[in-house]
C-alpha positions as CSV (number, residue, x, y, z in Angstrom):
1,M,-76.7,34.2,54.1
2,D,-77.7,35.1,50.5
3,L,-75.1,37.9,50.3
4,A,-72.3,36.0,52.1
5,V,-72.7,33.2,49.5
6,K,-72.6,35.6,46.6
7,L,-69.5,37.2,47.9
8,I,-67.8,33.9,48.4
9,V,-68.3,32.9,44.8
10,F,-67.8,36.2,43.1
11,L,-65.1,37.9,45.1
12,P,-62.4,35.7,43.5
13,L,-63.8,36.4,40.0
14,L,-63.7,40.3,40.8
15,A,-60.2,40.0,42.0
16,A,-59.1,38.0,38.9
17,A,-60.6,40.7,36.7
18,I,-58.9,43.5,38.6
19,A,-55.5,41.8,38.7
20,G,-55.6,40.6,35.2
21,L,-57.1,43.5,33.3
22,F,-55.8,46.5,35.3
23,C,-52.4,45.3,36.8
24,R,-50.6,47.8,34.5
25,V,-52.7,50.6,35.8
26,I,-52.5,49.7,39.7
27,G,-49.2,47.8,39.6
28,D,-48.0,44.4,40.8
29,R,-48.3,45.0,44.7
30,P,-51.9,46.2,44.5
31,A,-52.8,43.3,42.2
32,Q,-51.3,40.8,44.8
33,F,-53.1,42.5,47.6
34,V,-56.6,42.5,45.9
35,T,-56.4,38.8,45.1
36,C,-55.1,37.8,48.5
37,A,-57.6,40.0,50.4
38,A,-60.5,38.7,48.3
39,L,-59.7,35.0,48.9
40,L,-59.0,35.6,52.7
41,A,-62.4,37.3,52.9
42,A,-64.0,34.4,51.1
43,A,-62.4,32.0,53.4
44,V,-63.8,33.9,56.6
45,L,-67.2,34.0,55.0
46,S,-67.1,30.3,54.1
47,C,-66.2,29.4,57.6
48,W,-69.3,31.3,58.8
49,V,-71.5,29.6,56.2
50,F,-70.1,26.2,57.3
51,V,-71.1,26.8,60.9
52,R,-74.6,28.2,59.9
53,I,-75.4,25.3,57.6
54,G,-73.6,22.4,59.4
55,F,-74.9,23.1,62.9
56,G,-78.2,25.0,62.0
57,P,-81.7,23.5,62.2
58,A,-82.6,20.5,60.0
59,D,-85.0,22.8,58.0
60,Q,-82.3,25.2,57.2
61,K,-79.7,22.9,55.9
62,L,-80.5,23.7,52.3
63,V,-80.3,27.2,50.9
64,V,-80.7,27.9,47.2
65,V,-79.8,31.4,46.0
66,K,-81.2,32.1,42.5
67,L,-79.2,34.5,40.6
68,S,-81.1,34.5,37.2
69,T,-82.7,32.3,34.5
70,W,-79.9,30.9,32.2
71,I,-81.6,28.7,29.7
72,G,-85.3,28.3,28.9
73,S,-85.9,26.2,25.7
74,G,-88.9,24.0,25.5
75,T,-88.9,21.6,28.6
76,L,-85.3,22.5,29.4
77,D,-85.1,25.1,32.2
78,V,-81.7,25.9,33.7
79,D,-81.2,28.5,36.3
80,W,-78.0,30.3,37.5
81,A,-78.4,29.3,41.2
82,L,-76.1,28.7,44.2
83,R,-76.9,25.5,46.2
84,I,-75.6,25.6,49.7
85,D,-75.9,22.4,51.9
86,T,-73.5,20.7,54.2
87,L,-71.7,19.0,51.3
88,T,-71.2,22.5,49.6
89,A,-70.3,24.2,52.9
90,V,-67.5,21.7,53.4
91,M,-66.1,22.3,50.0
92,L,-66.4,26.1,50.4
93,V,-64.1,25.9,53.5
94,V,-61.6,23.6,51.8
95,V,-61.3,25.4,48.6
96,T,-61.2,29.0,50.0
97,V,-58.9,28.3,52.9
98,V,-56.4,26.3,50.8
99,S,-56.6,28.8,47.9
100,S,-56.1,31.8,50.2
101,M,-53.0,30.1,51.6
102,V,-51.7,29.4,48.2
103,H,-52.3,33.0,47.2
104,V,-50.4,34.4,50.2
105,Y,-47.7,31.7,49.6
106,S,-47.3,32.8,45.9
107,V,-46.5,36.4,46.9
108,G,-43.2,35.1,48.3
109,Y,-42.7,32.2,45.8
110,M,-43.2,34.2,42.7
111,A,-41.6,37.4,43.9
112,E,-39.0,37.3,41.2
113,D,-41.4,36.6,38.4
114,A,-42.2,39.6,36.3
115,S,-45.7,38.1,35.4
116,I,-46.9,37.7,39.0
117,P,-50.1,39.7,38.6
118,R,-51.2,37.4,35.6
119,F,-50.4,34.4,37.9
120,M,-52.4,35.8,40.7
121,A,-55.3,36.5,38.2
122,Y,-55.1,32.8,37.0
123,L,-55.3,31.5,40.6
124,S,-58.3,33.6,41.5
125,L,-60.1,32.7,38.2
126,F,-59.4,29.1,38.9
127,T,-60.9,29.4,42.5
128,F,-64.0,31.2,41.0
129,F,-64.6,28.3,38.7
130,M,-64.1,25.7,41.5
131,L,-66.5,27.6,43.7
132,M,-69.0,27.7,40.8
133,L,-68.7,23.9,40.4
134,V,-69.3,23.1,44.1
135,T,-72.3,25.6,44.5
136,S,-74.0,24.4,41.3
137,D,-77.7,23.4,41.6
138,N,-77.9,21.5,38.4
139,L,-75.7,19.5,36.1
140,V,-75.3,22.2,33.4
141,Q,-74.0,24.7,35.8
142,M,-71.7,22.0,37.3
143,F,-70.4,21.3,33.8
144,F,-69.7,25.0,33.3
145,G,-67.5,25.0,36.5
146,W,-66.0,21.7,35.5
147,E,-64.9,23.0,32.1
148,G,-63.8,26.4,33.8
149,V,-61.4,24.6,36.1
150,G,-59.9,22.7,33.1
151,L,-59.3,25.9,31.3
152,A,-57.9,27.6,34.3
153,S,-55.6,24.5,35.0
154,Y,-54.4,24.8,31.3
155,L,-53.5,28.4,31.9
156,L,-51.7,27.7,35.2
157,I,-49.8,24.5,34.1
158,G,-48.6,26.4,31.1
159,F,-47.9,29.6,33.0
160,W,-44.3,29.5,32.1
161,F,-45.1,29.3,28.4
162,D,-41.5,29.8,27.2
163,K,-40.8,26.2,28.5
164,P,-41.6,23.6,25.8
165,S,-42.2,21.0,28.7
166,A,-44.7,23.3,30.3
167,N,-46.6,23.8,27.2
168,A,-46.6,20.0,26.5
169,A,-48.0,19.3,30.0
170,A,-50.8,21.9,29.7
171,I,-51.9,20.4,26.5
172,K,-51.6,16.9,27.9
173,A,-53.8,17.8,30.8
174,F,-56.3,19.5,28.7
175,L,-56.6,16.6,26.1
176,V,-56.8,13.8,28.7
177,N,-59.5,15.7,30.6
178,R,-61.4,16.1,27.3
179,V,-61.7,12.3,27.2
180,G,-63.3,12.2,30.7
181,D,-65.4,15.4,30.0
182,F,-66.9,13.7,27.0
183,G,-68.2,10.9,29.2
184,F,-69.5,13.4,31.7
185,A,-71.3,15.3,29.0
186,L,-72.9,12.2,27.6
187,G,-74.0,11.3,31.2
188,I,-75.7,14.6,31.4
189,F,-77.5,14.3,28.1
190,A,-78.7,10.8,29.1
191,V,-79.9,12.0,32.5
192,W,-81.8,14.9,30.8
193,M,-83.3,12.6,28.2
194,L,-84.6,10.0,30.9
195,T,-85.8,12.3,33.6
196,G,-86.5,15.6,31.5
197,S,-84.5,17.7,34.0
198,V,-80.9,18.7,35.0
199,S,-81.9,20.0,38.5
200,F,-80.6,17.9,41.3
201,N,-83.7,18.0,43.3
202,E,-85.8,16.9,40.4
203,I,-83.3,14.1,39.4
204,F,-83.3,12.8,42.9
205,A,-87.0,12.9,43.2
206,K,-87.2,10.6,40.0
207,A,-84.4,8.4,40.9
208,G,-86.5,5.5,42.0
209,D,-88.4,5.4,38.5
210,F,-85.1,6.1,36.9
211,A,-83.6,3.0,38.2
212,K,-86.2,0.9,36.6
213,M,-85.8,2.1,33.1
214,N,-83.7,0.3,30.4
215,I,-82.2,1.5,27.2
216,Q,-81.3,-0.2,23.9
217,F,-77.8,0.2,22.7
218,L,-76.2,-1.9,19.9
219,G,-78.8,-4.6,20.3
220,M,-78.1,-4.8,24.1
221,E,-80.5,-3.9,26.9
222,L,-78.8,-1.8,29.5
223,N,-79.9,-0.4,32.7
224,A,-80.4,3.3,32.2
225,L,-79.3,4.4,35.7
226,T,-76.2,2.3,35.6
227,T,-75.2,3.6,32.2
228,C,-75.6,7.2,33.3
229,C,-73.7,6.7,36.5
230,L,-70.7,5.1,34.6
231,L,-70.6,7.8,32.0
232,L,-70.7,10.5,34.8
233,F,-67.9,8.4,36.6
234,V,-65.9,8.7,33.5
235,G,-65.9,12.4,33.9
236,A,-64.8,11.9,37.5
237,M,-61.9,9.6,36.4
238,G,-60.5,12.3,34.1
239,K,-60.8,15.2,36.6
240,S,-59.5,13.1,39.6
241,A,-56.9,11.3,37.7
242,Q,-58.0,7.7,38.3
243,L,-56.3,4.7,36.6
244,G,-56.4,5.0,32.9
245,L,-56.9,8.8,32.8
246,H,-54.2,9.6,35.3
247,T,-51.4,10.3,32.9
248,W,-51.8,14.2,33.0
249,L,-51.3,14.4,36.8
250,P,-47.6,14.1,37.2
251,D,-46.7,16.1,34.2
252,A,-48.7,19.0,35.6
253,M,-45.8,19.5,37.9
254,E,-44.3,21.6,35.2
255,G,-46.3,24.6,36.5
256,P,-45.2,26.6,39.5
257,T,-45.4,24.8,42.9
258,P,-48.4,26.9,44.1
259,V,-50.3,25.5,41.1
260,S,-49.5,22.0,42.3
261,A,-50.8,22.7,45.7
262,L,-54.0,24.3,44.4
263,I,-54.8,21.8,41.7
264,H,-53.8,18.6,43.5
265,A,-54.7,19.3,47.0
266,A,-58.0,20.9,47.4
267,T,-59.6,21.9,44.1
268,M,-59.5,20.4,40.6
269,V,-58.6,16.8,41.4
270,T,-61.2,16.4,44.2
271,A,-63.9,17.6,41.8
272,G,-64.7,14.1,40.7
273,V,-65.0,12.9,44.4
274,F,-67.4,15.8,45.1
275,M,-69.5,15.0,41.9
276,V,-69.8,11.4,43.0
277,A,-70.9,12.5,46.5
278,R,-73.3,15.0,45.1
279,L,-74.9,12.4,42.9
280,S,-74.9,9.7,45.5
281,P,-78.6,9.4,45.6
282,L,-78.2,8.0,42.0
283,F,-75.1,5.9,42.5
284,E,-76.6,4.2,45.7
285,L,-79.3,2.7,43.4
286,S,-76.8,0.9,41.2
287,Q,-74.6,-1.8,42.7
288,T,-72.8,-2.2,39.4
289,A,-71.7,1.3,39.2
290,L,-70.7,1.3,42.8
291,A,-68.5,-1.9,42.3
292,V,-66.8,-0.1,39.3
293,V,-66.1,3.0,41.4
294,T,-64.7,0.8,44.1
295,L,-62.4,-1.3,42.1
296,V,-61.2,1.7,40.0
297,G,-60.4,3.6,43.2
298,A,-58.7,0.7,44.8
299,A,-56.6,0.0,41.7
300,T,-55.6,3.6,41.5
301,A,-54.5,3.7,45.2
302,F,-52.3,0.7,44.7
303,F,-50.9,1.6,41.3
304,A,-50.0,5.2,42.3
305,A,-48.3,4.1,45.4
306,T,-46.1,1.8,43.5
307,V,-44.9,4.4,41.2
308,G,-44.3,6.8,44.2
309,L,-41.7,4.4,45.5
310,T,-39.3,5.1,42.6
311,Q,-39.6,8.7,41.7
312,F,-36.9,11.2,42.4
313,D,-38.5,14.6,41.6
314,I,-39.8,15.7,44.9
315,K,-43.0,17.1,43.3
316,R,-43.8,14.0,41.4
317,V,-43.5,12.0,44.5
318,I,-46.2,14.1,46.2
319,A,-48.3,14.2,42.8
320,Y,-48.4,10.3,42.8
321,S,-49.3,10.4,46.4
322,T,-52.4,12.6,45.6
323,C,-53.4,10.1,42.9
324,S,-53.2,7.4,45.4
325,Q,-55.2,9.3,48.0
326,L,-57.8,10.0,45.6
327,G,-58.3,6.3,45.0
328,Y,-58.9,5.9,48.7
329,M,-61.7,8.6,48.5
330,F,-63.3,6.9,45.5
331,F,-63.4,3.4,46.9
332,A,-65.0,4.9,50.1
333,C,-67.7,6.2,47.9
334,G,-68.0,2.8,46.1
335,V,-68.7,1.0,49.3
336,G,-71.3,3.8,50.3
337,A,-69.1,5.6,52.9
338,Y,-69.7,9.1,51.3
339,S,-69.2,11.1,54.4
340,A,-65.8,9.2,55.1
341,A,-64.7,10.0,51.4
342,M,-65.5,13.7,52.2
343,F,-63.7,13.5,55.5
344,H,-60.6,12.3,53.8
345,L,-61.0,14.9,51.0
346,M,-61.0,17.6,53.7
347,T,-58.0,16.4,55.8
348,H,-56.1,15.5,52.7
349,A,-56.6,19.0,51.4
350,F,-54.7,20.4,54.5
351,F,-51.7,18.0,54.6
352,K,-51.3,17.6,50.9
353,A,-51.2,21.4,50.5
354,L,-48.8,21.6,53.2
355,L,-46.6,19.0,51.5
356,F,-46.6,20.7,48.2
357,L,-46.0,24.1,49.6
358,G,-43.2,22.6,51.8
359,A,-41.6,21.1,48.7
360,G,-41.9,24.5,47.1
361,S,-40.1,26.0,50.1
362,V,-37.4,23.3,49.6
363,I,-37.1,24.2,45.9
364,H,-36.9,27.9,46.8
365,C,-34.2,27.1,49.4
366,L,-32.1,25.2,46.8
367,H,-32.6,27.6,43.8
368,H,-35.1,25.6,42.0
369,E,-33.6,22.2,42.5
370,Q,-36.2,19.4,42.4
371,D,-34.2,16.1,42.2
372,M,-34.0,14.6,45.6
373,R,-30.8,12.8,44.5
374,A,-29.1,16.3,44.6
375,M,-30.5,17.2,48.0
376,G,-29.7,16.0,51.6
377,G,-29.1,17.7,54.9
378,V,-31.5,20.5,54.1
379,R,-32.9,20.6,57.6
380,E,-29.8,22.5,58.6
381,K,-30.8,25.4,56.1
382,A,-34.6,25.2,56.5
383,P,-35.4,23.9,59.9
384,Q,-38.9,25.2,60.0
385,T,-39.8,23.7,56.6
386,F,-38.3,20.5,57.9
387,A,-40.5,20.4,60.9
388,L,-43.7,21.4,59.0
389,M,-43.0,18.7,56.3
390,W,-42.8,16.0,58.9
391,V,-46.2,17.1,60.2
392,G,-47.6,16.6,56.6
393,T,-45.7,13.4,56.1
394,L,-47.0,11.9,59.4
395,A,-50.5,13.1,58.5
396,L,-50.3,11.5,55.2
397,A,-48.9,8.3,56.6
398,G,-51.9,8.1,59.0
399,I,-49.9,8.1,62.2
400,G,-52.2,7.7,65.2
401,V,-53.0,5.3,68.0
402,P,-56.5,3.7,67.5
403,V,-59.0,2.8,70.1
404,I,-57.9,5.2,72.8
405,L,-60.2,8.1,73.6
406,G,-63.1,6.3,71.8
407,H,-61.9,6.9,68.2
408,G,-58.1,7.2,68.6
409,L,-55.7,10.0,68.7
410,G,-53.4,11.0,65.9
411,F,-52.8,13.2,62.9
412,A,-55.7,14.2,60.6
413,G,-54.9,11.6,57.9
414,F,-55.2,8.9,60.7
415,Y,-58.8,9.5,61.3
416,S,-60.0,9.8,57.8
417,K,-57.8,7.1,56.1
418,D,-58.6,4.5,58.8
419,I,-62.4,5.0,58.6
420,I,-62.2,4.4,54.9
421,L,-60.3,1.2,55.4
422,E,-62.7,0.1,58.1
423,A,-65.6,0.9,55.9
424,A,-64.1,-1.2,53.0
425,F,-63.7,-4.2,55.4
426,G,-67.2,-3.6,56.9
427,A,-68.9,-3.7,53.6
428,H,-68.5,-7.6,53.6
429,S,-68.4,-7.6,49.8
430,T,-65.9,-9.1,47.4
431,V,-65.0,-5.6,46.0
432,G,-64.9,-4.3,49.5
433,F,-62.3,-6.8,50.6
434,V,-60.2,-6.2,47.4
435,A,-60.3,-2.4,48.3
436,F,-59.4,-3.1,51.9
437,W,-56.3,-5.2,51.1
438,L,-55.2,-3.0,48.3
439,G,-55.6,0.0,50.6
440,I,-53.5,-1.7,53.4
441,L,-50.7,-2.3,50.9
442,G,-51.1,1.4,49.8
443,A,-50.8,2.5,53.3
444,F,-47.5,0.7,53.7
445,M,-46.1,2.1,50.5
446,T,-47.4,5.6,51.3
447,A,-45.5,5.6,54.6
448,F,-42.3,4.2,52.9
449,Y,-42.2,6.8,50.1
450,S,-43.2,9.7,52.2
451,A,-40.5,8.9,54.6
452,R,-38.0,8.3,51.8
453,L,-38.8,11.9,50.6
454,M,-38.0,13.2,54.0
455,F,-34.8,11.2,54.5
456,M,-33.4,12.0,50.9
457,T,-34.2,15.6,51.4
458,F,-33.4,16.6,54.9
459,Y,-31.1,13.9,56.3
460,G,-27.5,12.9,55.5
461,K,-25.0,15.0,53.6
462,Y,-25.8,17.5,50.9
463,R,-25.3,15.9,47.4
464,G,-25.8,18.9,45.1
465,D,-23.6,21.8,44.0
466,H,-21.8,23.6,46.8
467,H,-22.6,27.1,45.4
468,T,-26.2,26.3,45.8
469,W,-25.6,25.1,49.3
470,D,-23.7,28.2,50.2
471,H,-26.7,30.3,49.2
472,A,-29.5,28.1,50.6
473,H,-31.7,29.7,53.1
474,E,-35.1,29.3,54.8
475,S,-38.2,30.8,53.1
476,P,-39.6,34.1,54.0
477,P,-42.6,34.7,56.3
478,S,-45.0,35.1,53.4
479,M,-44.2,31.4,52.5
480,L,-43.9,30.0,56.0
481,I,-47.1,31.5,57.5
482,P,-49.5,29.5,55.1
483,L,-47.4,26.4,56.0
484,Y,-48.1,26.9,59.7
485,V,-51.8,27.4,59.0
486,L,-52.0,24.3,56.9
487,G,-49.9,22.5,59.5
488,L,-52.7,23.2,62.1
489,G,-55.2,21.6,59.8
490,A,-52.9,18.5,59.3
491,V,-52.9,18.1,63.1
492,F,-56.2,19.1,64.2
493,A,-58.7,18.7,61.3
494,G,-59.1,15.0,62.1
495,I,-59.9,15.0,65.8
496,V,-62.1,18.1,65.5
497,A,-64.2,17.0,62.6
498,Y,-64.5,13.3,63.4
499,N,-67.9,13.3,65.0
500,W,-69.2,15.7,62.4
501,F,-68.2,13.4,59.4
502,V,-68.3,9.9,60.6
503,G,-68.9,9.9,64.4
504,D,-72.0,10.1,66.6
505,S,-73.4,13.4,65.1
506,W,-72.7,12.7,61.4
507,Q,-76.3,12.4,60.3
508,A,-77.4,15.6,62.0
509,F,-74.4,17.3,60.5
510,W,-74.8,16.1,57.0
511,G,-78.7,16.2,56.6
512,K,-79.8,15.1,53.2
513,S,-76.8,16.4,51.3
514,I,-75.5,12.9,50.6
515,A,-77.2,9.4,50.4
516,I,-78.2,8.7,54.0
517,A,-79.3,5.1,53.9
518,S,-76.1,3.6,52.5
519,T,-73.8,5.9,54.6
520,K,-75.6,5.0,57.8
521,E,-75.4,1.3,57.1
522,I,-71.7,1.2,56.2
523,L,-70.5,3.5,59.0
524,H,-72.4,1.2,61.5
525,H,-70.4,-1.8,60.1
526,A,-67.1,0.2,60.1
527,H,-67.3,1.0,63.7
528,E,-67.9,-2.8,64.5
529,V,-64.9,-4.2,62.7
530,P,-62.5,-6.4,64.7
531,L,-59.6,-4.8,66.6
532,W,-57.0,-6.1,64.1
533,V,-58.6,-4.1,61.3
534,K,-58.2,-1.0,63.3
535,V,-54.6,-1.7,64.4
536,L,-53.3,-3.0,61.0
537,P,-53.1,0.4,59.2
538,L,-50.8,1.8,62.0
539,V,-48.7,-1.3,61.9
540,M,-48.3,-1.0,58.1
541,A,-47.5,2.8,58.4
542,L,-44.9,2.4,61.2
543,S,-43.3,-0.5,59.3
544,G,-43.1,1.6,56.1
545,I,-41.3,4.5,57.9
546,A,-38.9,2.1,59.7
547,L,-38.1,0.3,56.4
548,S,-37.5,3.6,54.8
549,Y,-35.2,4.6,57.6
550,L,-33.2,1.6,57.1
551,Y,-32.9,2.0,53.4
552,Y,-32.1,5.7,53.3
553,V,-30.4,6.5,56.6
554,K,-28.8,3.4,58.2
555,S,-27.9,1.5,55.1
556,P,-27.9,3.8,52.0
557,D,-26.5,1.1,49.8
558,L,-29.6,-0.9,50.0
559,P,-31.7,0.9,47.4
560,A,-29.1,0.2,44.8
561,R,-28.9,-3.5,45.8
562,T,-32.6,-3.8,45.7
563,I,-32.7,-2.4,42.3
564,A,-30.1,-4.7,41.1
565,A,-31.9,-7.7,42.5
566,F,-35.4,-6.8,41.0
567,P,-34.3,-4.7,37.9
568,S,-37.6,-5.5,35.8
569,L,-39.9,-4.7,38.6
570,H,-38.1,-1.5,39.3
571,R,-38.2,-0.5,35.7
572,F,-42.0,-1.2,35.5
573,F,-42.7,0.9,38.6
574,F,-40.2,3.7,37.5
575,N,-41.6,4.0,34.2
576,K,-45.3,4.3,35.6
577,W,-46.3,0.9,34.4
578,F,-45.6,2.0,30.8
579,F,-48.9,3.8,30.5
580,D,-47.5,6.8,28.6
581,E,-45.7,4.3,26.3
582,L,-48.8,2.2,25.8
583,Y,-50.9,5.2,24.9
584,D,-48.2,6.4,22.6
585,R,-48.3,3.1,20.7
586,L,-52.1,2.8,20.7
587,F,-53.2,6.3,20.1
588,V,-50.3,8.9,19.4
589,R,-48.4,6.9,16.8
590,P,-51.6,5.8,14.9
591,S,-53.0,9.3,14.9
592,L,-49.6,10.7,13.8
593,A,-49.5,8.1,10.9
594,L,-53.0,8.9,10.0
595,G,-52.3,12.6,9.9
596,K,-49.3,12.1,7.8
597,A,-51.2,9.9,5.4
598,L,-54.0,12.3,5.0
599,W,-51.5,15.1,4.5
600,K,-49.2,13.2,2.0
601,K,-52.0,11.3,0.1
602,G,-55.0,13.3,0.7
603,D,-53.8,17.0,0.8
604,V,-50.7,16.8,-1.3
605,A,-51.4,14.0,-3.7
606,I,-55.2,14.4,-4.3
607,I,-56.3,17.9,-3.4
608,D,-52.9,19.7,-4.4
609,G,-52.4,17.4,-7.3
610,V,-55.9,17.8,-8.9
611,G,-56.3,21.4,-7.7
612,P,-53.3,23.8,-7.6
613,D,-50.8,21.3,-9.1
614,G,-53.3,19.9,-11.6
615,I,-56.2,21.8,-13.2
616,A,-55.0,25.2,-11.9
617,A,-51.5,24.5,-13.0
618,G,-52.5,23.3,-16.5
619,T,-54.8,26.2,-17.0
620,Q,-52.0,28.5,-16.0
621,G,-49.6,26.8,-18.4
622,F,-52.2,26.8,-21.4
623,S,-53.0,30.6,-20.7
624,S,-49.2,31.3,-20.7
625,V,-48.9,29.7,-24.2
626,L,-51.9,31.6,-25.5
627,S,-50.7,34.8,-24.0
628,R,-47.8,34.8,-26.4
629,F,-50.1,35.4,-29.4
630,Q,-51.1,38.7,-27.7
631,S,-48.0,40.6,-28.8
632,G,-49.6,44.0,-29.5
633,Y,-48.1,44.2,-33.0
634,L,-50.6,44.8,-35.9
635,Y,-48.5,42.8,-38.5
636,H,-48.6,39.8,-36.2
637,Y,-52.4,39.9,-36.1
638,A,-52.6,40.4,-39.9
639,F,-50.3,37.5,-40.4
640,A,-52.4,35.3,-38.1
641,M,-55.6,36.3,-39.9
642,L,-54.0,35.3,-43.3
643,V,-52.9,32.1,-41.9
644,G,-56.4,31.4,-40.7
645,V,-57.9,32.3,-44.1
646,A,-55.4,29.9,-45.8
647,G,-56.3,27.3,-43.4
648,L,-60.1,27.6,-44.1
649,V,-59.7,27.6,-47.8
650,T,-57.5,24.5,-47.6
651,Y,-60.1,22.9,-45.4
652,F,-63.0,23.6,-47.9
653,L,-60.9,22.5,-50.9
654,L,-60.0,19.2,-49.2
655,A,-63.5,18.7,-48.0
656,K,-65.1,19.0,-51.3
657,G,-62.2,17.2,-53.2
């Protein structure tokens, strides 16, 4: 077990080093082979660890592999250690399986790029940092992985560094995440100050006493646990693109499509959900923090869905879908259904990676075209991509028949999304009901814009350039095989894993890796909700698909008529609720004005005016005048001496007179 865990984590790092540092020695193909082989091996080992941990004896559900001592300073002791429990095992499977498929897919998608070894090295480095994050045994090591995926995402989003838009998107992602990471760092500092430890086991052991502590801040008395949880959640909001810190996510589409699948499906954006689940023994002791998590998640699910209705870039539609689905995961955590949140994280990884890579297949087919208004009829040229993207779309929409066979029958997203909505309703709280109804509206909009993507892309007549259409073709096997693997997950992951995550055997499966008490209570209520609560999500999903069919297939003039009828609402949604403009007015412009003022008034007027342009310039001018007296001729110096003597004589005569 110990060796397998070490190989899972460090094989991607080794592959990144080989591909990145020695690609000119070994060549492009060996670099691609090394990175793909390392990730496939890690995926196989992760599945073995998942089985050993998830279905092993209760006393063997936690394995800690200590690598070395990292920090030893006073009372602060931090080890390099790999913590493997059910929560980690689930993440290992999700990260390595999706990442390995992205690696294989990239071999075909990036085949024409001269920098493919560098790209593959970045992918593997990103995966290593994500694995370090999910296997961390303490908050400091988690922060190391947290910042590592931020760095790697900057490199991947800005991979095509000759594009100004890619550079701007990478910088935006990096800066917005710094805001969230600052809150996360403050939360870590606060936890250590109040508990004297950063180790998860020790923090959880002291959680009861921790919850009774208060701290003073600006004359206010605040609950210490709530304050720490909210600070930690700010970090999760940044990394997982929740409302307010979401603006980097759609711009990250400037990177190559495999980057979108890796970052937005299974790794970086799910880090926040994983962190809240990992720290669930702390969050469950603060009802205020859980209420904030619930409301933020529900608002994000609704907000991102409204924006997804109006976008035309095929990747941006899927990106806003990711943002919305992350909101579902967070409000599941907020009502205490941590295993349901992880269930949706797992199923979402498969069908969202499938959709992103499917979109990449369409872009590859149409020679890098991403605007859905210039598509149409693509199923004729790419029938396999068409079928596989319908699988991902139906999984995202949550299509399935409830009640039958005990827990229903449908695509993967049907099981995980419905249990989240049932848990929100079963919470019987105000924030729970708010989350439920916003989630229901989000389900309708998700089905609508997902079907809209399919109808605009694959149905009707082609609306782009005819030269592009003449050369359009299906993707190569290296790109299609990963789609089939992910398609299997999008179909079967839900029905296979239902009992493990939220069914009869969930408690035996999860052990003590998440907060048991709150999860047990909320899942009990979720399974007892009225029948209409179970049926309503399906009704909304089918209604959304049917309405989308009416708009974009049967009556394609309806979208323009609807926009004309509600121009302000469309402009509001299309411009993403004007968050970018608001932040530009509140932060960017004042910062730019302050910078210009400090430059003109501070640097130029004061520093340069007093220094180089003032004293220094005066000294230089005075010295240039004096230098004129240094001519080098003896008679000049003799004349100056005579003038001086005459001056002194005159002075004394006048003084005495």
